[in-house]
Backbone as JSON, one array per atom type, in Angstrom:
{
  "sequence": "XXXXXXXXXXXXXXXXXXXXXXXXXXXXXXXXXXXXXXXXXXXXXXXXXXXXXXXXXXXXXXXXXXXXXXXXXXXXXXXXXXXXXXXXXXXXXXXXXXXXXXXXXXXXXXXXXXXXXXXXXXXXXXXXXXXXXXXXXXXXXXXXXXXXXXXXXXXXXXXXXXXXXXXXXXXXXXXXXXXXXXXXXXXXXX",
  "N": [[0.78, -1.16, 0.01], [1.9, 1.37, 0.96], [3.97, 1.53, -1.33], [2.32, 2.09, -3.24], [0.9, 4.35, -2.83], [3.45, 6.07, -2.91], [4.42, 5.56, -5.49], [2.56, 7.03, -6.66], [2.59, 9.68, -5.62], [5.01, 10.45, -6.86], [4.67, 10.17, -9.73], [2.91, 12.09, -9.82], [4.41, 14.37, -8.82], [6.14, 14.35, -11.01], [4.21, 14.98, -13.31], [3.79, 17.17, -12.37], [5.99, 18.64, -12.66], [6.66, 18.29, -15.44], [4.4, 19.55, -16.67], [3.21, 21.86, -15.52], [0.96, 23.79, -15.4], [-1.18, 22.54, -16.2], [-1.41, 20.4, -14.55], [-1.77, 21.79, -12.02], [-4.24, 22.95, -12.55], [-5.95, 20.77, -12.86], [-5.46, 19.76, -10.39], [-6.54, 21.87, -8.78], [-9.34, 21.65, -9.62], [-10.02, 18.93, -8.86], [-9.95, 19.49, -6.12], [-11.78, 21.22, -5.75], [-14.03, 19.65, -6.38], [-14.04, 17.73, -4.05], [-14.28, 19.72, -2.18], [-16.8, 21.02, -2.95], [-18.4, 18.42, -2.84], [-18.34, 18.03, -0.32], [-19.28, 20.27, 1.05], [-22.12, 20.06, 0.41], [-22.87, 17.85, 1.45], [-22.66, 18.59, 4.1], [-24.61, 20.94, 4.35], [-26.8, 19.46, 4.41], [-27.8, 18.41, 1.89], [-29.56, 15.78, 0.33], [-29.39, 14.35, -1.95], [-26.75, 14.0, -4.38], [-25.93, 16.86, -5.99], [-25.08, 16.87, -9.18], [-24.99, 18.82, -11.18], [-24.23, 21.15, -9.97], [-21.82, 20.53, -8.78], [-20.3, 19.57, -11.25], [-20.08, 22.5, -12.29], [-18.94, 23.56, -10.23], [-16.38, 22.31, -10.16], [-15.27, 22.75, -12.65], [-14.98, 25.55, -12.33], [-12.69, 25.54, -10.44], [-10.86, 23.99, -12.2], [-10.74, 25.55, -14.8], [-10.33, 28.15, -13.62], [-9.45, 28.87, -10.92], [-6.9, 27.38, -10.71], [-5.32, 28.06, -13.2], [-5.28, 31.04, -12.67], [-3.94, 30.94, -10.36], [-1.7, 29.7, -10.87], [-0.32, 31.56, -12.8], [-0.58, 33.67, -11.17], [0.98, 33.45, -9.05], [3.48, 32.92, -10.36], [3.85, 35.68, -11.43], [4.05, 37.31, -8.83], [6.56, 36.04, -7.82], [8.17, 36.88, -9.76], [7.94, 39.53, -9.7], [9.08, 39.96, -7.28], [11.53, 39.09, -7.22], [11.76, 36.58, -6.43], [12.58, 36.4, -3.88], [12.84, 35.58, -0.01], [12.8, 36.96, 2.14], [11.47, 38.46, 5.18], [10.42, 40.76, 5.06], [9.93, 41.16, 2.13], [8.59, 38.95, 2.01], [6.08, 39.82, 3.36], [5.33, 41.95, 2.01], [4.45, 40.61, -0.4], [2.55, 39.17, 0.53], [0.78, 41.27, 1.19], [0.09, 42.53, -1.42], [-0.98, 39.99, -2.41], [-3.18, 39.83, -0.73], [-4.59, 42.47, -1.47], [-5.29, 42.34, -4.04], [-5.58, 39.74, -5.34], [-7.2, 38.18, -3.48], [-9.52, 40.08, -2.65], [-10.49, 39.83, -5.54], [-10.76, 37.33, -6.1], [-12.7, 36.2, -4.17], [-14.89, 37.98, -4.98], [-15.56, 37.23, -7.59], [-16.05, 34.25, -7.04], [-18.33, 34.84, -5.39], [-20.06, 36.03, -7.6], [-20.11, 33.91, -9.6], [-21.19, 31.68, -8.37], [-23.84, 32.65, -7.42], [-24.95, 33.67, -10.01], [-24.16, 31.59, -12.2], [-23.9, 29.1, -10.9], [-26.14, 28.84, -9.21], [-28.02, 30.1, -10.41], [-29.55, 32.3, -10.48], [-31.19, 35.84, -11.05], [-29.14, 38.63, -12.21], [-29.95, 40.92, -10.68], [-30.66, 39.9, -8.12], [-28.22, 38.82, -7.28], [-26.18, 40.8, -7.3], [-27.41, 42.02, -5.06], [-27.19, 40.42, -3.21], [-24.48, 40.06, -3.07], [-23.67, 42.75, -2.43], [-24.62, 42.63, 0.21], [-23.4, 40.67, 1.51], [-20.65, 40.32, 0.61], [-18.9, 42.1, 2.3], [-18.6, 41.18, 4.6], [-17.59, 38.43, 3.95], [-15.14, 39.05, 2.77], [-13.6, 40.4, 4.82], [-13.5, 38.08, 6.61], [-11.81, 36.54, 5.11], [-9.7, 38.22, 4.95], [-8.95, 37.97, 7.87], [-7.91, 35.26, 7.79], [-6.65, 34.41, 5.22], [-4.07, 35.86, 5.04], [-2.26, 34.65, 6.97], [-2.04, 32.02, 5.7], [-1.04, 32.75, 3.09], [1.53, 33.75, 4.22], [2.74, 31.83, 5.75], [2.8, 29.96, 2.84], [4.27, 31.87, 1.23], [6.65, 31.94, 2.35], [7.38, 29.39, 3.28], [7.09, 27.46, 1.29], [7.86, 26.01, -1.69], [7.9, 27.52, -4.96], [6.71, 25.9, -6.83], [5.1, 24.64, -5.58], [2.9, 26.29, -4.3], [0.4, 26.85, -5.45], [-0.5, 24.43, -5.0], [-0.77, 24.01, -2.37], [-2.33, 26.44, -1.7], [-4.69, 25.74, -3.16], [-5.31, 23.54, -1.6], [-5.91, 24.37, 0.71], [-7.91, 26.42, -0.14], [-9.97, 24.48, -0.51], [-11.09, 23.99, 1.91], [-12.03, 26.63, 2.35], [-13.69, 26.97, 0.24], [-15.58, 25.37, 1.05], [-16.68, 26.71, 3.46], [-17.31, 29.21, 2.27], [-19.54, 27.79, 0.59], [-21.34, 27.06, 2.39], [-21.98, 29.32, 3.79], [-23.19, 30.8, 1.72], [-25.39, 28.68, 1.3], [-26.75, 29.18, 3.8], [-27.58, 31.84, 3.42], [-29.4, 31.49, 1.47], [-31.39, 29.66, 2.61], [-32.46, 31.56, 4.3], [-33.89, 33.32, 2.83], [-36.39, 33.78, 2.0], [-37.47, 34.61, -0.46], [-35.92, 33.85, -2.48], [-35.75, 31.27, -4.9], [-34.58, 28.19, -4.64], [-32.4, 26.16, -6.48]],
  "CA": [[0.21, -0.02, 0.15], [3.05, 2.26, 0.73], [4.39, 1.8, -2.62], [1.14, 2.42, -4.4], [1.1, 5.83, -2.52], [4.84, 6.76, -3.07], [4.39, 5.59, -6.86], [1.25, 8.09, -7.27], [3.22, 10.85, -5.36], [6.24, 10.33, -7.89], [3.8, 10.28, -10.82], [2.07, 13.4, -9.45], [5.63, 15.17, -9.07], [6.48, 14.35, -12.41], [3.41, 15.59, -14.14], [3.77, 18.98, -12.1], [7.32, 19.09, -13.44], [6.51, 18.5, -16.9], [2.92, 20.12, -16.96], [2.75, 22.28, -14.3], [-0.07, 24.41, -15.4], [-2.3, 21.44, -16.24], [-1.41, 19.5, -13.01], [-2.19, 22.64, -11.03], [-5.54, 23.02, -12.96], [-6.55, 19.72, -12.62], [-5.46, 19.75, -8.68], [-7.93, 22.55, -8.35], [-10.54, 21.22, -10.38], [-10.43, 17.77, -7.87], [-10.2, 19.94, -4.61], [-13.0, 21.8, -5.84], [-15.05, 18.51, -6.11], [-13.77, 17.69, -2.62], [-14.95, 20.92, -1.31], [-18.41, 20.77, -3.08], [-19.31, 17.3, -2.05], [-18.38, 18.17, 1.45], [-20.38, 21.41, 1.33], [-23.8, 19.41, -0.18], [-23.3, 17.01, 2.5], [-22.67, 19.27, 5.3], [-25.71, 21.6, 4.31], [-28.04, 18.64, 4.21], [-28.42, 17.89, 0.37], [-29.6, 14.5, 0.51], [-28.86, 13.47, -3.07], [-25.71, 14.82, -4.67], [-26.13, 17.82, -6.97], [-24.17, 16.67, -10.35], [-24.82, 19.87, -12.04], [-23.3, 21.9, -9.22], [-20.62, 19.83, -8.59], [-19.53, 20.07, -12.43], [-19.81, 23.74, -12.51], [-17.48, 23.84, -9.41], [-15.15, 21.44, -10.69], [-14.89, 23.86, -13.95], [-14.47, 26.86, -11.59], [-11.56, 25.29, -10.13], [-9.92, 23.73, -13.3], [-10.58, 26.74, -15.64], [-9.95, 29.38, -13.36], [-8.52, 28.77, -9.74], [-5.47, 26.55, -10.75], [-4.8, 28.85, -14.01], [-5.09, 32.16, -12.25], [-3.0, 31.02, -9.03], [-0.32, 29.44, -11.24], [0.18, 32.7, -13.35], [-0.43, 34.92, -9.87], [2.22, 33.22, -8.05], [4.72, 33.27, -10.73], [4.18, 37.3, -11.57], [4.72, 37.61, -7.62], [8.02, 35.62, -7.56], [9.06, 37.45, -10.76], [7.99, 41.0, -9.25], [9.8, 40.2, -6.2], [12.78, 38.48, -7.67], [12.08, 35.09, -5.85], [13.03, 36.83, -2.57], [11.83, 35.11, 0.95], [12.9, 37.43, 3.6], [10.5, 38.82, 5.95], [9.71, 42.23, 4.42], [9.58, 40.59, 0.88], [7.07, 38.04, 2.26], [5.19, 40.53, 3.89], [4.78, 42.63, 0.56], [3.91, 39.6, -1.34], [1.12, 39.01, 1.26], [-0.01, 42.43, 1.43], [-0.41, 42.58, -2.49], [-2.11, 39.27, -2.46], [-4.45, 40.25, -0.28], [-5.26, 43.61, -1.84], [-5.62, 42.21, -5.48], [-6.18, 38.53, -5.66], [-8.34, 38.0, -2.48], [-11.15, 40.34, -2.94], [-11.07, 39.65, -6.55], [-11.32, 35.87, -6.2], [-13.87, 36.33, -3.49], [-15.81, 38.58, -5.76], [-15.94, 36.46, -8.54], [-16.54, 33.31, -6.72], [-19.64, 35.09, -5.3], [-20.75, 36.01, -8.54], [-20.13, 32.54, -10.31], [-22.06, 30.66, -7.32], [-24.91, 33.19, -7.67], [-25.39, 33.76, -11.04], [-23.91, 30.27, -12.87], [-24.48, 27.72, -9.92], [-27.58, 28.89, -8.57], [-28.89, 30.37, -11.63], [-30.36, 33.63, -10.03], [-31.18, 36.94, -11.89], [-28.34, 39.66, -11.81], [-30.26, 41.92, -9.62], [-30.65, 39.08, -6.71], [-26.88, 38.29, -7.17], [-25.95, 41.95, -6.74], [-28.06, 42.44, -3.75], [-26.51, 39.55, -2.17], [-22.93, 40.64, -3.12], [-23.85, 43.86, -1.52], [-25.06, 42.52, 1.76], [-22.47, 39.54, 1.99], [-19.39, 40.69, 0.33], [-17.87, 43.05, 3.09], [-18.3, 39.98, 5.54], [-16.98, 37.48, 3.55], [-13.53, 39.68, 2.53], [-13.29, 40.66, 6.15], [-13.31, 36.61, 7.03], [-10.52, 36.11, 4.15], [-8.59, 39.05, 5.58], [-8.43, 37.34, 8.9], [-7.36, 34.07, 7.44], [-5.69, 34.27, 4.28], [-2.65, 36.27, 5.22], [-1.31, 33.64, 7.59], [-1.71, 31.17, 4.54], [-0.06, 33.31, 2.36], [2.98, 34.38, 4.65], [3.48, 30.47, 5.17], [3.01, 29.63, 1.47], [5.5, 32.42, 0.52], [7.84, 31.7, 3.22], [8.21, 28.27, 3.47], [6.63, 26.71, 0.24], [8.8, 26.22, -2.99], [7.15, 27.87, -6.14], [5.98, 24.76, -8.12], [3.98, 23.64, -4.78], [2.17, 27.16, -3.67], [-0.8, 26.68, -5.94], [-1.4, 23.19, -4.75], [-1.06, 24.24, -1.1], [-3.09, 27.25, -1.82], [-5.84, 24.77, -3.6], [-5.78, 22.54, -0.61], [-6.69, 25.56, 1.78], [-9.09, 26.64, -0.58], [-10.9, 23.58, -0.37], [-11.78, 24.51, 3.1], [-12.68, 27.85, 2.2], [-14.72, 26.75, -0.44], [-16.72, 24.76, 2.22], [-16.91, 28.01, 4.04], [-18.53, 30.03, 1.46], [-20.64, 27.47, 0.15], [-22.17, 27.03, 3.58], [-22.59, 30.7, 3.99], [-24.41, 31.19, 0.38], [-26.56, 27.96, 1.6], [-27.37, 29.73, 4.8], [-28.31, 32.79, 3.29], [-30.36, 31.12, 0.33], [-32.37, 29.27, 3.31], [-32.8, 32.34, 5.3], [-34.12, 34.32, 2.02], [-37.63, 32.59, 1.38], [-38.23, 35.19, -1.82], [-35.33, 33.42, -3.57], [-36.14, 30.14, -5.3], [-33.35, 27.2, -4.43], [-32.29, 25.3, -7.93]],
  "C": [[0.76, 1.24, -0.14], [3.71, 2.57, -0.48], [3.52, 2.48, -3.67], [1.28, 4.31, -4.07], [2.36, 6.63, -2.84], [4.92, 6.63, -4.63], [3.29, 6.96, -7.39], [1.89, 9.4, -7.03], [4.17, 10.99, -6.55], [5.69, 10.63, -9.03], [3.19, 11.77, -10.82], [3.09, 14.61, -9.78], [6.15, 15.16, -10.39], [5.69, 15.29, -13.15], [3.6, 17.44, -13.63], [5.25, 19.53, -12.62], [7.13, 19.44, -14.83], [5.5, 19.53, -17.15], [2.59, 21.04, -15.62], [1.29, 23.09, -14.36], [-1.39, 23.5, -15.5], [-2.42, 20.76, -15.03], [-2.03, 20.2, -12.25], [-3.99, 22.82, -11.27], [-6.39, 21.91, -12.42], [-6.47, 19.33, -10.93], [-6.58, 20.44, -8.3], [-9.1, 22.08, -8.46], [-10.85, 19.76, -8.88], [-10.57, 18.19, -6.49], [-11.43, 20.77, -4.71], [-14.5, 20.76, -5.75], [-15.01, 18.16, -4.76], [-14.69, 18.6, -1.67], [-16.56, 20.92, -1.68], [-19.18, 19.69, -2.52], [-19.49, 17.23, -0.73], [-19.57, 19.16, 1.8], [-21.53, 20.68, 1.2], [-23.83, 18.6, 1.02], [-23.41, 17.74, 3.94], [-23.94, 20.31, 5.44], [-26.69, 20.96, 4.16], [-28.59, 18.23, 2.67], [-28.33, 16.45, 0.48], [-29.12, 13.63, -0.8], [-27.82, 14.42, -3.83], [-26.32, 15.5, -6.0], [-24.98, 17.75, -8.25], [-23.81, 17.93, -10.8], [-23.97, 20.86, -11.27], [-22.08, 21.59, -9.24], [-19.76, 19.88, -9.77], [-19.26, 21.41, -12.5], [-18.55, 24.09, -11.51], [-16.25, 23.43, -9.5], [-14.69, 22.25, -12.07], [-14.29, 24.93, -13.26], [-12.72, 26.52, -11.38], [-10.44, 24.95, -11.34], [-9.67, 24.64, -14.26], [-10.03, 27.79, -14.76], [-9.38, 29.47, -12.03], [-6.97, 28.32, -10.15], [-4.92, 27.56, -11.82], [-4.43, 30.03, -13.13], [-4.07, 31.82, -11.09], [-1.72, 30.47, -9.71], [0.61, 30.71, -11.83], [0.37, 33.77, -11.9], [0.86, 34.55, -9.12], [3.64, 33.23, -9.11], [4.92, 34.69, -11.0], [4.7, 37.45, -10.19], [6.04, 37.22, -7.52], [8.94, 36.32, -8.43], [9.07, 39.11, -10.19], [8.75, 41.14, -8.14], [11.12, 39.23, -6.14], [13.08, 36.97, -6.67], [12.5, 35.2, -4.38], [12.18, 36.03, -1.44], [12.08, 35.72, 2.37], [11.57, 38.15, 4.31], [9.85, 39.95, 5.35], [9.38, 41.99, 2.95], [8.32, 40.0, 0.94], [6.08, 38.8, 2.65], [4.39, 41.47, 2.52], [4.07, 41.62, -0.24], [2.68, 39.31, -0.86], [-0.02, 40.14, 1.17], [-0.61, 42.6, -0.39], [-1.21, 41.4, -3.04], [-3.32, 39.63, -1.91], [-5.34, 41.63, -0.63], [-5.82, 43.68, -3.26], [-6.29, 41.03, -5.55], [-7.12, 38.21, -5.01], [-9.55, 38.32, -2.79], [-11.55, 40.25, -4.52], [-11.76, 38.21, -6.59], [-12.81, 35.58, -5.56], [-15.18, 36.74, -4.06], [-16.4, 37.87, -6.79], [-16.54, 34.98, -8.31], [-18.22, 33.47, -6.49], [-20.64, 35.21, -6.32], [-21.13, 34.67, -9.44], [-21.11, 32.07, -9.45], [-23.76, 31.54, -7.65], [-25.69, 33.17, -8.89], [-25.46, 32.2, -12.03], [-24.77, 29.15, -11.92], [-25.72, 27.74, -9.59], [-28.57, 29.43, -9.35], [-29.75, 31.84, -11.19], [-29.99, 34.97, -10.78], [-30.17, 37.89, -11.33], [-28.59, 40.35, -10.46], [-30.29, 41.26, -8.12], [-28.97, 38.88, -6.42], [-26.18, 39.46, -6.68], [-26.27, 42.41, -5.41], [-27.32, 41.92, -2.84], [-24.96, 39.75, -2.12], [-22.87, 41.78, -2.01], [-23.98, 43.58, 0.18], [-23.76, 41.46, 2.24], [-20.96, 39.61, 1.68], [-18.28, 41.0, 1.5], [-17.34, 41.8, 3.99], [-17.56, 38.76, 5.34], [-15.34, 37.76, 3.17], [-13.22, 39.51, 4.14], [-12.66, 38.9, 6.75], [-11.91, 36.36, 6.41], [-9.55, 36.71, 4.73], [-7.94, 38.65, 7.06], [-7.86, 35.88, 9.04], [-6.43, 33.91, 6.49], [-4.3, 34.85, 4.17], [-1.69, 35.35, 6.03], [-1.18, 32.31, 6.44], [-0.85, 31.58, 3.81], [1.21, 33.62, 2.81], [3.6, 32.93, 4.49], [3.75, 29.78, 3.81], [3.97, 30.61, 1.03], [6.86, 32.32, 1.26], [8.65, 30.56, 3.22], [7.91, 27.25, 2.4], [7.46, 26.94, -1.09], [7.8, 26.67, -4.17], [6.27, 26.92, -6.8], [4.83, 24.42, -7.11], [3.08, 24.91, -4.32], [0.8, 27.21, -4.31], [-1.53, 25.67, -5.45], [-1.6, 23.38, -3.16], [-2.39, 25.16, -1.0], [-4.54, 26.57, -1.96], [-6.2, 24.33, -2.42], [-6.56, 23.31, 0.59], [-8.23, 26.21, 1.32], [-10.19, 25.77, -0.67], [-11.54, 23.69, 0.76], [-12.58, 25.75, 2.96], [-13.89, 27.65, 1.36], [-16.15, 26.14, 0.08], [-17.52, 25.8, 3.08], [-17.8, 28.64, 3.21], [-19.56, 29.29, 0.68], [-21.84, 27.38, 1.35], [-22.59, 28.5, 3.89], [-23.38, 30.92, 2.89], [-25.39, 30.1, 1.01], [-27.5, 28.55, 2.81], [-28.22, 31.03, 4.64], [-29.5, 32.42, 2.02], [-31.66, 30.51, 1.49], [-32.9, 30.39, 4.19], [-33.47, 33.47, 4.62], [-35.26, 33.64, 1.18], [-37.96, 33.37, 0.0], [-37.29, 34.47, -2.98], [-35.11, 31.68, -3.71], [-34.39, 29.25, -5.52], [-33.64, 26.44, -5.89], [-32.15, 23.69, -7.19]]
}
């Protein structure tokens, strides 16, 4: 059993080296699937919603993995790969002022309009109400992840670490979205 895991890890690392963008995108898609399956179970959904699951996988595969790949390359290029505390602090600050607000906003738009199929006016109203709280929560959590990631994790693994943590963050956002839906009777659930 240990050799199967060891061989799997070896193959994964080989794919990460040969095809970094593709591997990070697939990893983000798989972790998005795990996040959504867990979210559906936690929120009490009895039968797995395959459409929702597929859309969450697509978000991870087509957006989160590639965005993270290029964003981390850009940060490393801008800061010349340095890992001293001052540079790491600057990387985290840039990440929290650009990537974090954008990713949370985009997720909320995608979740409301694509996954839940709500009209834009309802999505916009929900974002106005919920976004500040979500972003504040992100700023209390993600800077620590960013610091550890930029300080201790080699560049080729940063997106994977971020995707793994984002798996849990996605559960938080999905559970939060589900609570908002159940507390708003005028909004039809799909």
